C-alpha angles and dihedrals in degrees: 000000000000114000093248091059092052089053092049088050093050091050098053112020093094093053112025118106096231095054091046089056094043094051093047091049094049093051092044092051089055096049097089089054098039101101109107093006104143106151116050132171134201100206108204094012097176111194094346107257096131093036089058090048091048093050090051093047094049108034090160091063134071106241122192137169140222121208134168097208113074096207092049089049090053090053091047092053092051094045098045104028087226132122113263121194122209110233150093130278085226088070104026108204097213130105123257113276092001101124134068096196138011124197121192119176119194095335106108088063095059125113108255094030114115106214097206095045092048094048091046089053092049091051093046093050096047122089118235105283091022117141133230118205117192136181118197136174115256133234127017091226089063093064107130146152088291090063091049090051094052093040097248110162096173142039123188148215121225094247091050091054092050092051092045094054095043090048089054090058101261123140136205089034118183131172136177140176121246137173083063105142094053091042098103090054090048091054092050093049094047097043097038100042094176088072088078147327134069120278111268094010130111128242090253099123140108116261128211110296095250090054092046090053092046094051092046087053090051091055091045088054090051090053090050091051089048091052089062092046100262116133124182113230096230141034145146095264140034123222114201133185125191136170130218107234 
């Protein structure tokens, strides 16, 4: 991403509603596979918001990050207290079968990332039974100025993500949409950019406190519906979990 977007991310990722929901969902997806997980990686950790959350949620594990941008990696180290390697997900600099879990949030979609190479590296670096947790932006038709600002070259459908992970040799693959209740507002903002946002900038910004609270409540409601087995058939993001056989 451009440097300005990294700085926007660093400024808001600990407080913005969307990141709060994302981080909670990533950790929750990992919970059923957590036992014995000692070496965990945030691949494409940005400025370290999720890496810090992961380290706090799993103090028994050794959490580390991987980030392409050196300045962002420096911020991530300071924020999380974890080791952060400089490198690309296209050439994952970790030994074969060295990791118990890999998280990668909105990285596979980036321009310059080679999907097959990245997934092959994830699979190679995971131990047998290790888990991969991905978050990806949903729907090609939703591509907008926001995606250009954060360097997203791809958006996905749920079936496409399932096929991609199975084709890469993963098993027990599951994927679901989330950010469903706020989705109509997201579509309006992305497709009618004059509703809000600066030209050429992403949607990564804090909203007015009442809106932040409302959107956090929407995602909490989604989690509650999910806890009773109800999944909405659409949403702005896709959360996927896969296991290395």
